[in-house]
SETOR-79900 format. One record per residue (C-alpha): residue number from 1; x, z, y. Coordinates in steps of 0.05 Angstrom, whole numbers, plus 5000, padded with zeros to 4 digits. Layout:
BEGIN
@n:NUM | x:X | z:Z | y:Y
...
//
This chain:
BEGIN
@n:1 | x:4890 | z:4662 | y:5045
@n:2 | x:4877 | z:4710 | y:5005
@n:3 | x:4854 | z:4684 | y:4927
@n:4 | x:4796 | z:4728 | y:4900
@n:5 | x:4766 | z:4728 | y:4827
@n:6 | x:4698 | z:4775 | y:4822
@n:7 | x:4689 | z:4797 | y:4755
@n:8 | x:4619 | z:4827 | y:4745
@n:9 | x:4563 | z:4788 | y:4776
@n:10 | x:4504 | z:4838 | y:4779
@n:11 | x:4477 | z:4870 | y:4836
@n:12 | x:4541 | z:4903 | y:4866
@n:13 | x:4578 | z:4838 | y:4845
@n:14 | x:4520 | z:4795 | y:4888
@n:15 | x:4526 | z:4844 | y:4947
@n:16 | x:4604 | z:4841 | y:4950
@n:17 | x:4601 | z:4758 | y:4934
@n:18 | x:4551 | z:4754 | y:5003
@n:19 | x:4605 | z:4792 | y:5042
@n:20 | x:4666 | z:4757 | y:5013
@n:21 | x:4631 | z:4688 | y:5030
@n:22 | x:4636 | z:4710 | y:5109
@n:23 | x:4705 | z:4711 | y:5115
@n:24 | x:4752 | z:4656 | y:5126
@n:25 | x:4811 | z:4690 | y:5108
@n:26 | x:4786 | z:4696 | y:5037
@n:27 | x:4778 | z:4647 | y:4983
@n:28 | x:4736 | z:4659 | y:4929
@n:29 | x:4762 | z:4620 | y:4865
@n:30 | x:4716 | z:4642 | y:4813
@n:31 | x:4651 | z:4695 | y:4789
@n:32 | x:4664 | z:4720 | y:4721
@n:33 | x:4604 | z:4742 | y:4683
@n:34 | x:4586 | z:4751 | y:4608
@n:35 | x:4505 | z:4734 | y:4623
@n:36 | x:4500 | z:4657 | y:4650
@n:37 | x:4431 | z:4682 | y:4690
@n:38 | x:4469 | z:4742 | y:4723
@n:39 | x:4446 | z:4727 | y:4797
@n:40 | x:4520 | z:4732 | y:4820
@n:41 | x:4532 | z:4670 | y:4782
@n:42 | x:4467 | z:4640 | y:4811
@n:43 | x:4493 | z:4651 | y:4881
@n:44 | x:4563 | z:4629 | y:4865
@n:45 | x:4535 | z:4565 | y:4843
@n:46 | x:4489 | z:4552 | y:4904
@n:47 | x:4560 | z:4555 | y:4944
@n:48 | x:4593 | z:4512 | y:4903
@n:49 | x:4639 | z:4566 | y:4877
@n:50 | x:4670 | z:4563 | y:4804
@n:51 | x:4632 | z:4606 | y:4753
@n:52 | x:4657 | z:4627 | y:4685
@n:53 | x:4627 | z:4666 | y:4624
@n:54 | x:4680 | z:4671 | y:4583
@n:55 | x:4727 | z:4729 | y:4576
@n:56 | x:4765 | z:4745 | y:4638
@n:57 | x:4839 | z:4745 | y:4616
@n:58 | x:4823 | z:4678 | y:4590
@n:59 | x:4798 | z:4655 | y:4661
@n:60 | x:4859 | z:4690 | y:4688
@n:61 | x:4904 | z:4653 | y:4647
@n:62 | x:4884 | z:4590 | y:4677
@n:63 | x:4888 | z:4606 | y:4753
@n:64 | x:4930 | z:4632 | y:4815
@n:65 | x:4893 | z:4697 | y:4844
@n:66 | x:4914 | z:4754 | y:4888
@n:67 | x:4866 | z:4797 | y:4880
@n:68 | x:4813 | z:4813 | y:4825
@n:69 | x:4753 | z:4859 | y:4839
@n:70 | x:4726 | z:4893 | y:4776
@n:71 | x:4653 | z:4907 | y:4790
@n:72 | x:4640 | z:4918 | y:4720
@n:73 | x:4649 | z:4998 | y:4717
@n:74 | x:4674 | z:4987 | y:4639
@n:75 | x:4738 | z:5030 | y:4624
@n:76 | x:4751 | z:4978 | y:4578
@n:77 | x:4756 | z:4920 | y:4620
@n:78 | x:4790 | z:4964 | y:4671
@n:79 | x:4845 | z:4976 | y:4612
@n:80 | x:4842 | z:4903 | y:4596
@n:81 | x:4861 | z:4886 | y:4670
@n:82 | x:4914 | z:4941 | y:4674
@n:83 | x:4952 | z:4915 | y:4616
@n:84 | x:4947 | z:4839 | y:4630
@n:85 | x:5010 | z:4806 | y:4613
@n:86 | x:5061 | z:4783 | y:4671
@n:87 | x:5003 | z:4804 | y:4716
@n:88 | x:5016 | z:4784 | y:4778
@n:89 | x:4950 | z:4802 | y:4818
@n:90 | x:4931 | z:4862 | y:4853
@n:91 | x:4863 | z:4903 | y:4821
@n:92 | x:4816 | z:4928 | y:4861
@n:93 | x:4767 | z:4983 | y:4827
@n:94 | x:4735 | z:5047 | y:4846
@n:95 | x:4747 | z:5082 | y:4907
@n:96 | x:4789 | z:5017 | y:4931
@n:97 | x:4730 | z:4981 | y:4934
@n:98 | x:4683 | z:5030 | y:4967
@n:99 | x:4737 | z:5037 | y:5016
@n:100 | x:4746 | z:4963 | y:5028
@n:101 | x:4663 | z:4953 | y:5042
@n:102 | x:4667 | z:5003 | y:5091
@n:103 | x:4719 | z:4969 | y:5122
@n:104 | x:4685 | z:4904 | y:5124
@n:105 | x:4624 | z:4935 | y:5152
@n:106 | x:4651 | z:4962 | y:5212
@n:107 | x:4691 | z:4898 | y:5218
@n:108 | x:4628 | z:4863 | y:5216
@n:109 | x:4601 | z:4904 | y:5271
@n:110 | x:4660 | z:4891 | y:5310
@n:111 | x:4661 | z:4820 | y:5305
@n:112 | x:4586 | z:4804 | y:5322
@n:113 | x:4603 | z:4848 | y:5386
@n:114 | x:4662 | z:4801 | y:5401
@n:115 | x:4624 | z:4732 | y:5386
@n:116 | x:4571 | z:4756 | y:5435
@n:117 | x:4628 | z:4766 | y:5488
@n:118 | x:4670 | z:4705 | y:5476
@n:119 | x:4611 | z:4653 | y:5484
@n:120 | x:4635 | z:4585 | y:5490
@n:121 | x:4703 | z:4601 | y:5518
@n:122 | x:4752 | z:4548 | y:5489
@n:123 | x:4823 | z:4586 | y:5493
@n:124 | x:4793 | z:4643 | y:5453
@n:125 | x:4764 | z:4603 | y:5406
@n:126 | x:4826 | z:4577 | y:5392
@n:127 | x:4861 | z:4645 | y:5388
@n:128 | x:4810 | z:4666 | y:5338
@n:129 | x:4820 | z:4603 | y:5291
@n:130 | x:4905 | z:4620 | y:5297
@n:131 | x:4882 | z:4689 | y:5278
@n:132 | x:4838 | z:4675 | y:5214
@n:133 | x:4893 | z:4621 | y:5189
@n:134 | x:4945 | z:4694 | y:5186
@n:135 | x:4958 | z:4719 | y:5119
@n:136 | x:5009 | z:4763 | y:5136
@n:137 | x:5016 | z:4818 | y:5180
@n:138 | x:5076 | z:4772 | y:5210
@n:139 | x:5031 | z:4719 | y:5228
@n:140 | x:4976 | z:4761 | y:5252
@n:141 | x:5024 | z:4796 | y:5303
@n:142 | x:5055 | z:4726 | y:5322
@n:143 | x:4982 | z:4698 | y:5334
@n:144 | x:4969 | z:4749 | y:5382
@n:145 | x:5036 | z:4742 | y:5420
@n:146 | x:5027 | z:4667 | y:5425
@n:147 | x:4947 | z:4674 | y:5444
@n:148 | x:4964 | z:4717 | y:5506
@n:149 | x:5019 | z:4674 | y:5524
@n:150 | x:4974 | z:4611 | y:5527
@n:151 | x:4915 | z:4651 | y:5559
@n:152 | x:4957 | z:4675 | y:5619
@n:153 | x:5002 | z:4620 | y:5624
@n:154 | x:5069 | z:4668 | y:5625
@n:155 | x:5130 | z:4655 | y:5586
@n:156 | x:5138 | z:4722 | y:5545
@n:157 | x:5105 | z:4770 | y:5513
@n:158 | x:5111 | z:4819 | y:5462
@n:159 | x:5069 | z:4865 | y:5419
@n:160 | x:5088 | z:4937 | y:5396
@n:161 | x:5041 | z:4978 | y:5349
@n:162 | x:5029 | z:5056 | y:5354
@n:163 | x:5057 | z:5112 | y:5301
@n:164 | x:5010 | z:5156 | y:5322
@n:165 | x:5049 | z:5212 | y:5288
@n:166 | x:5114 | z:5199 | y:5313
@n:167 | x:5084 | z:5178 | y:5386
@n:168 | x:5130 | z:5122 | y:5378
@n:169 | x:5118 | z:5046 | y:5400
@n:170 | x:5141 | z:4990 | y:5343
@n:171 | x:5161 | z:4923 | y:5368
@n:172 | x:5127 | z:4876 | y:5316
@n:173 | x:5131 | z:4812 | y:5349
@n:174 | x:5163 | z:4781 | y:5419
@n:175 | x:5174 | z:4715 | y:5445
@n:176 | x:5209 | z:4689 | y:5508
@n:177 | x:5263 | z:4740 | y:5510
@n:178 | x:5341 | z:4744 | y:5491
@n:179 | x:5369 | z:4768 | y:5427
@n:180 | x:5388 | z:4837 | y:5458
@n:181 | x:5309 | z:4848 | y:5466
@n:182 | x:5296 | z:4854 | y:5398
@n:183 | x:5348 | z:4905 | y:5377
@n:184 | x:5311 | z:4951 | y:5414
@n:185 | x:5254 | z:4965 | y:5353
@n:186 | x:5223 | z:5024 | y:5370
@n:187 | x:5220 | z:5068 | y:5441
@n:188 | x:5181 | z:5141 | y:5449
@n:189 | x:5120 | z:5152 | y:5482
@n:190 | x:5151 | z:5191 | y:5548
@n:191 | x:5102 | z:5241 | y:5571
@n:192 | x:5083 | z:5225 | y:5642
@n:193 | x:5120 | z:5148 | y:5636
@n:194 | x:5090 | z:5082 | y:5644
@n:195 | x:5070 | z:5077 | y:5565
@n:196 | x:5030 | z:5142 | y:5565
@n:197 | x:4995 | z:5118 | y:5621
@n:198 | x:4977 | z:5051 | y:5597
@n:199 | x:4962 | z:5082 | y:5526
@n:200 | x:4905 | z:5130 | y:5561
@n:201 | x:4871 | z:5071 | y:5595
@n:202 | x:4815 | z:5021 | y:5570
@n:203 | x:4834 | z:4971 | y:5615
@n:204 | x:4898 | z:4916 | y:5618
@n:205 | x:4946 | z:4944 | y:5671
@n:206 | x:4973 | z:4882 | y:5725
@n:207 | x:5035 | z:4895 | y:5758
@n:208 | x:5048 | z:4829 | y:5804
@n:209 | x:5116 | z:4859 | y:5826
@n:210 | x:5153 | z:4916 | y:5789
@n:211 | x:5203 | z:4923 | y:5851
@n:212 | x:5141 | z:4954 | y:5883
@n:213 | x:5140 | z:5010 | y:5835
@n:214 | x:5208 | z:5049 | y:5845
@n:215 | x:5180 | z:5096 | y:5786
@n:216 | x:5189 | z:5041 | y:5741
@n:217 | x:5255 | z:5043 | y:5709
@n:218 | x:5248 | z:5016 | y:5633
@n:219 | x:5321 | z:4992 | y:5625
@n:220 | x:5307 | z:4946 | y:5573
@n:221 | x:5254 | z:4905 | y:5615
@n:222 | x:5297 | z:4907 | y:5683
@n:223 | x:5356 | z:4879 | y:5639
@n:224 | x:5318 | z:4817 | y:5614
@n:225 | x:5295 | z:4802 | y:5690
@n:226 | x:5221 | z:4816 | y:5686
@n:227 | x:5184 | z:4819 | y:5755
@n:228 | x:5113 | z:4816 | y:5735
@n:229 | x:5077 | z:4841 | y:5671
@n:230 | x:5009 | z:4854 | y:5650
@n:231 | x:5000 | z:4916 | y:5593
@n:232 | x:4938 | z:4908 | y:5552
@n:233 | x:4918 | z:4967 | y:5519
@n:234 | x:4892 | z:4953 | y:5444
@n:235 | x:4840 | z:5013 | y:5434
@n:236 | x:4810 | z:5024 | y:5368
@n:237 | x:4745 | z:5071 | y:5353
@n:238 | x:4802 | z:5126 | y:5329
@n:239 | x:4842 | z:5114 | y:5393
@n:240 | x:4904 | z:5066 | y:5415
@n:241 | x:4935 | z:5030 | y:5359
@n:242 | x:4981 | z:4987 | y:5403
@n:243 | x:4997 | z:4950 | y:5470
@n:244 | x:5004 | z:4878 | y:5481
@n:245 | x:5050 | z:4860 | y:5537
@n:246 | x:5054 | z:4793 | y:5579
@n:247 | x:5117 | z:4785 | y:5623
@n:248 | x:5147 | z:4735 | y:5681
@n:249 | x:5213 | z:4729 | y:5705
@n:250 | x:5189 | z:4719 | y:5788
@n:251 | x:5122 | z:4755 | y:5820
@n:252 | x:5058 | z:4737 | y:5808
@n:253 | x:4990 | z:4738 | y:5836
@n:254 | x:4947 | z:4752 | y:5782
@n:255 | x:4867 | z:4728 | y:5790
@n:256 | x:4820 | z:4790 | y:5774
@n:257 | x:4779 | z:4737 | y:5735
@n:258 | x:4824 | z:4747 | y:5673
@n:259 | x:4807 | z:4812 | y:5664
@n:260 | x:4748 | z:4794 | y:5624
@n:261 | x:4785 | z:4746 | y:5581
@n:262 | x:4839 | z:4798 | y:5569
@n:263 | x:4785 | z:4852 | y:5545
@n:264 | x:4764 | z:4807 | y:5498
@n:265 | x:4824 | z:4780 | y:5472
@n:266 | x:4843 | z:4848 | y:5465
@n:267 | x:4781 | z:4872 | y:5431
@n:268 | x:4797 | z:4814 | y:5381
@n:269 | x:4869 | z:4833 | y:5368
@n:270 | x:4847 | z:4902 | y:5345
@n:271 | x:4802 | z:4867 | y:5295
@n:272 | x:4858 | z:4820 | y:5278
@n:273 | x:4901 | z:4879 | y:5260
@n:274 | x:4855 | z:4924 | y:5225
@n:275 | x:4827 | z:4872 | y:5189
@n:276 | x:4901 | z:4856 | y:5156
@n:277 | x:4918 | z:4927 | y:5151
@n:278 | x:4858 | z:4932 | y:5112
@n:279 | x:4878 | z:4883 | y:5060
@n:280 | x:4947 | z:4916 | y:5060
@n:281 | x:4906 | z:4978 | y:5046
@n:282 | x:4872 | z:4953 | y:4990
@n:283 | x:4931 | z:4927 | y:4957
@n:284 | x:4962 | z:4989 | y:4962
@n:285 | x:4911 | z:5032 | y:4940
@n:286 | x:4911 | z:4985 | y:4876
@n:287 | x:4977 | z:5010 | y:4858
@n:288 | x:4962 | z:5086 | y:4858
@n:289 | x:4920 | z:5135 | y:4818
@n:290 | x:4862 | z:5156 | y:4854
@n:291 | x:4867 | z:5231 | y:4828
@n:292 | x:4940 | z:5248 | y:4833
@n:293 | x:4958 | z:5195 | y:4888
@n:294 | x:5025 | z:5183 | y:4848
@n:295 | x:5028 | z:5107 | y:4834
@n:296 | x:4993 | z:5083 | y:4768
@n:297 | x:5011 | z:5051 | y:4702
@n:298 | x:5006 | z:4979 | y:4741
@n:299 | x:5054 | z:4999 | y:4795
@n:300 | x:5102 | z:5017 | y:4735
@n:301 | x:5095 | z:4952 | y:4696
@n:302 | x:5115 | z:4917 | y:4760
@n:303 | x:5188 | z:4954 | y:4779
@n:304 | x:5205 | z:4976 | y:4717
@n:305 | x:5226 | z:4912 | y:4691
@n:306 | x:5263 | z:4893 | y:4749
@n:307 | x:5300 | z:4955 | y:4749
@n:308 | x:5321 | z:4950 | y:4683
@n:309 | x:5350 | z:4881 | y:4690
@n:310 | x:5383 | z:4902 | y:4756
@n:311 | x:5413 | z:4969 | y:4721
@n:312 | x:5439 | z:4924 | y:4668
@n:313 | x:5467 | z:4871 | y:4712
@n:314 | x:5506 | z:4918 | y:4755
@n:315 | x:5522 | z:4962 | y:4689
@n:316 | x:5490 | z:5021 | y:4719
@n:317 | x:5448 | z:5075 | y:4680
@n:318 | x:5375 | z:5081 | y:4686
@n:319 | x:5329 | z:5132 | y:4650
@n:320 | x:5257 | z:5148 | y:4644
@n:321 | x:5231 | z:5221 | y:4626
@n:322 | x:5158 | z:5206 | y:4590
@n:323 | x:5118 | z:5276 | y:4594
@n:324 | x:5054 | z:5303 | y:4557
@n:325 | x:5012 | z:5363 | y:4577
@n:326 | x:5014 | z:5413 | y:4507
@n:327 | x:4943 | z:5427 | y:4491
@n:328 | x:4914 | z:5393 | y:4552
@n:329 | x:4845 | z:5385 | y:4511
@n:330 | x:4835 | z:5454 | y:4508
@n:331 | x:4833 | z:5464 | y:4581
@n:332 | x:4779 | z:5413 | y:4587
@n:333 | x:4744 | z:5450 | y:4531
@n:334 | x:4750 | z:5516 | y:4555
@n:335 | x:4750 | z:5503 | y:4633
@n:336 | x:4710 | z:5436 | y:4643
@n:337 | x:4738 | z:5376 | y:4674
@n:338 | x:4739 | z:5387 | y:4739
@n:339 | x:4782 | z:5452 | y:4729
@n:340 | x:4825 | z:5395 | y:4685
@n:341 | x:4831 | z:5348 | y:4743
@n:342 | x:4854 | z:5405 | y:4791
@n:343 | x:4905 | z:5418 | y:4738
@n:344 | x:4928 | z:5345 | y:4739
@n:345 | x:4935 | z:5342 | y:4823
@n:346 | x:4965 | z:5414 | y:4824
@n:347 | x:5021 | z:5398 | y:4762
@n:348 | x:5030 | z:5325 | y:4803
@n:349 | x:5046 | z:5360 | y:4868
@n:350 | x:5096 | z:5415 | y:4838
@n:351 | x:5134 | z:5354 | y:4804
@n:352 | x:5140 | z:5324 | y:4872
@n:353 | x:5178 | z:5379 | y:4891
@n:354 | x:5237 | z:5367 | y:4845
@n:355 | x:5237 | z:5303 | y:4834
@n:356 | x:5290 | z:5255 | y:4883
@n:357 | x:5246 | z:5214 | y:4932
@n:358 | x:5277 | z:5147 | y:4904
@n:359 | x:5255 | z:5164 | y:4835
@n:360 | x:5192 | z:5137 | y:4811
@n:361 | x:5142 | z:5187 | y:4790
@n:362 | x:5079 | z:5159 | y:4764
@n:363 | x:5011 | z:5186 | y:4725
@n:364 | x:5020 | z:5139 | y:4655
@n:365 | x:4955 | z:5157 | y:4629
@n:366 | x:4904 | z:5218 | y:4611
@n:367 | x:4956 | z:5276 | y:4617
@n:368 | x:5017 | z:5236 | y:4607
@n:369 | x:5073 | z:5225 | y:4661
@n:370 | x:5127 | z:5189 | y:4674
@n:371 | x:5192 | z:5192 | y:4719
@n:372 | x:5237 | z:5132 | y:4728
@n:373 | x:5306 | z:5155 | y:4753
@n:374 | x:5357 | z:5106 | y:4779
@n:375 | x:5426 | z:5113 | y:4777
@n:376 | x:5421 | z:5172 | y:4720
@n:377 | x:5451 | z:5175 | y:4651
@n:378 | x:5419 | z:5214 | y:4601
@n:379 | x:5449 | z:5277 | y:4608
@n:380 | x:5434 | z:5280 | y:4684
@n:381 | x:5360 | z:5261 | y:4658
@n:382 | x:5358 | z:5309 | y:4611
@n:383 | x:5370 | z:5357 | y:4671
@n:384 | x:5324 | z:5340 | y:4703
@n:385 | x:5272 | z:5347 | y:4652
@n:386 | x:5297 | z:5411 | y:4630
@n:387 | x:5281 | z:5437 | y:4709
@n:388 | x:5216 | z:5402 | y:4707
@n:389 | x:5189 | z:5435 | y:4643
@n:390 | x:5226 | z:5506 | y:4668
@n:391 | x:5182 | z:5495 | y:4732
@n:392 | x:5115 | z:5479 | y:4702
@n:393 | x:5124 | z:5537 | y:4656
@n:394 | x:5129 | z:5584 | y:4709
@n:395 | x:5075 | z:5555 | y:4753
@n:396 | x:4999 | z:5574 | y:4755
@n:397 | x:4963 | z:5512 | y:4767
@n:398 | x:4884 | z:5509 | y:4793
@n:399 | x:4839 | z:5556 | y:4819
@n:400 | x:4835 | z:5585 | y:4750
@n:401 | x:4916 | z:5605 | y:4751
@n:402 | x:4920 | z:5567 | y:4681
@n:403 | x:4995 | z:5575 | y:4651
@n:404 | x:5014 | z:5517 | y:4609
@n:405 | x:5075 | z:5474 | y:4586
@n:406 | x:5102 | z:5413 | y:4584
@n:407 | x:5139 | z:5371 | y:4526
@n:408 | x:5190 | z:5319 | y:4554
@n:409 | x:5216 | z:5253 | y:4520
@n:410 | x:5283 | z:5219 | y:4554
@n:411 | x:5303 | z:5149 | y:4545
@n:412 | x:5366 | z:5117 | y:4574
@n:413 | x:5377 | z:5041 | y:4582
@n:414 | x:5459 | z:5027 | y:4567
@n:415 | x:5484 | z:4963 | y:4590
@n:416 | x:5545 | z:4969 | y:4527
@n:417 | x:5496 | z:4987 | y:4480
@n:418 | x:5464 | z:4925 | y:4457
@n:419 | x:5418 | z:4876 | y:4486
@n:420 | x:5372 | z:4883 | y:4541
@n:421 | x:5301 | z:4917 | y:4510
@n:422 | x:5235 | z:4896 | y:4533
@n:423 | x:5202 | z:4950 | y:4582
@n:424 | x:5157 | z:4966 | y:4520
@n:425 | x:5209 | z:4985 | y:4482
@n:426 | x:5247 | z:5018 | y:4531
@n:427 | x:5190 | z:5066 | y:4543
@n:428 | x:5173 | z:5068 | y:4472
@n:429 | x:5234 | z:5103 | y:4463
@n:430 | x:5219 | z:5156 | y:4505
@n:431 | x:5146 | z:5160 | y:4473
@n:432 | x:5186 | z:5172 | y:4405
@n:433 | x:5226 | z:5230 | y:4429
@n:434 | x:5163 | z:5257 | y:4464
@n:435 | x:5133 | z:5257 | y:4394
@n:436 | x:5186 | z:5298 | y:4365
@n:437 | x:5183 | z:5345 | y:4416
@n:438 | x:5108 | z:5355 | y:4400
@n:439 | x:5128 | z:5360 | y:4325
@n:440 | x:5177 | z:5410 | y:4336
@n:441 | x:5134 | z:5456 | y:4371
@n:442 | x:5124 | z:5433 | y:4439
@n:443 | x:5149 | z:5463 | y:4504
@n:444 | x:5212 | z:5429 | y:4494
@n:445 | x:5257 | z:5361 | y:4516
@n:446 | x:5284 | z:5307 | y:4464
@n:447 | x:5331 | z:5253 | y:4477
@n:448 | x:5327 | z:5189 | y:4443
@n:449 | x:5392 | z:5161 | y:4416
@n:450 | x:5411 | z:5092 | y:4414
@n:451 | x:5414 | z:5097 | y:4328
@n:452 | x:5343 | z:5126 | y:4333
@n:453 | x:5368 | z:5205 | y:4325
@n:454 | x:5338 | z:5257 | y:4383
@n:455 | x:5369 | z:5313 | y:4418
@n:456 | x:5327 | z:5372 | y:4422
@n:457 | x:5330 | z:5414 | y:4492
@n:458 | x:5370 | z:5470 | y:4459
@n:459 | x:5420 | z:5431 | y:4433
@n:460 | x:5476 | z:5436 | y:4479
@n:461 | x:5477 | z:5479 | y:4540
@n:462 | x:5475 | z:5441 | y:4608
@n:463 | x:5480 | z:5454 | y:4681
@n:464 | x:5424 | z:5474 | y:4726
@n:465 | x:5396 | z:5416 | y:4764
@n:466 | x:5392 | z:5435 | y:4847
@n:467 | x:5327 | z:5436 | y:4876
@n:468 | x:5314 | z:5368 | y:4903
@n:469 | x:5285 | z:5340 | y:4970
@n:470 | x:5215 | z:5330 | y:4968
@n:471 | x:5201 | z:5269 | y:4954
@n:472 | x:5154 | z:5223 | y:4995
@n:473 | x:5087 | z:5192 | y:4988
@n:474 | x:5085 | z:5118 | y:5001
//
C-alpha cells in the first residue's frame, strides 16, 4: 500500500484528499497546511487522518513516506522538497498531479461499472480483494492469474502483456507449468495466428480440445501437454493490453455460463493493471523535468551518490559535466520565455544525439544541464564536453533559429586521489570549473584539478570524439 503525504489543504488539496480516501491501495499518512482552519485539514480530521501545521520538512523527518503531493504551487516549497536531505520519497507536482487525477477519474468510472456487474458474486469479490492488496506489478499479475485459476478450477494459467510498438506479448506471470515454460518470456503476434485472433475479439475464447484444431501449432503449449484452454483478451478503451490464459492438461467441456464472470474478471484485471501502471507512471514523472523530458535534479541526487560509491569501490573513473547556456537571460529578454523554453528543449534533443545511451543526462536547474559519464576519465569526458560545445555552437535552435554557446566544467572522481568526496563536493568542483570558463570569456571547457586548478579547453589538443548512438529515453 502506497503511503502518501499531502502538502496544501486548500480547495485543491480537499479535492485530492476526497479522491484518495476512496482507494484502498493508498494510505494517507498525513495532511500538512499552515492554516489550522484549511478545509482540507477539517476533512482530514473528520476521517481520522493525522494533520500537521508544522513545516513540511519537519513532518517528513518523522515519518516513512512513499509519495508526496505538493499542491501548494509555491516554487519555494518545490525547491525545499526537491533538496530534502536523503530523500526516499517520490514527489508529484504540476503535470504529474494533473495526469493522476485524469487517470483516477477514468478508473473511478470503470470501477463503478465493475461493481454494478459483479453484484453479490463472492468469488469475484475475493479476487478483487487480492488485487486491492497488491502493491507491486508482480503482485497484481500474480493475483490475476490466481484469480482466473480459482474461478475456472483449471490447474494452470498465465498472463501476457502486449507491447504495441513491437507487436510482442511478454509473459509477466504464470502458474502450473514446468521450468521450461518460463524461459519463453516473449513471443510475437503473428498475422493470422491464434494470438492475433484472440486480441481482435472482445470475448473469451474457449477451446475444449486443441487436438480438434489442427492449425493450433504453438510448440510451447504443446510441449507442456496442454489439451484445453481459455484465452481472455484484456481490452482497455485504447485497445488490447494483454491476454489472460487458463489451461488444463486434459480435454474439458466448458459451461457457457462461465463467460459472464470471465468478462467481469477481464475488466477487473484491466482496471488493476492500469491502476498500478498509473501509480508507476506518476513515480516516473516525478523524476523527469516536464519541459525537456530529461531526468531532473531529484533523480540525479538519487543515483549520483550510488554511482560514486560504486566507482570508488571498483576503482573505476566517474566524471560529471556541468554546462550552462551563455547569456541565456538575453534570449528570454529579447525573444520571450516561450522561445527560451524552445531553446532548452532543442538543446536537450541536440545533446541526446551525442551523449551515450548509458550516461545520465539531467536538467540541473534553469539553463544548467549535467551529464554523468560512467567509466570515463577526465580526458575522455573533456573530449565529450568539447564535442557538445562544438555541436551547440554550430546549431540553430528554436523557431527563431537562435545561435548560442555554452560553457562547460568537468570534474572527475579518482579512487587514488584522496577519500571519497560527498556528492555536493563532487558537483561543486565541476561548478567551479564552469565558473572559471565563464570568467575567461565563455564558450569553453575547463577541468577541475584535484588540487583546485583548472585546465582550459585549448590547453592541449584532444582527439575528436566519434558520434555516439542516440540515447534512448526511459
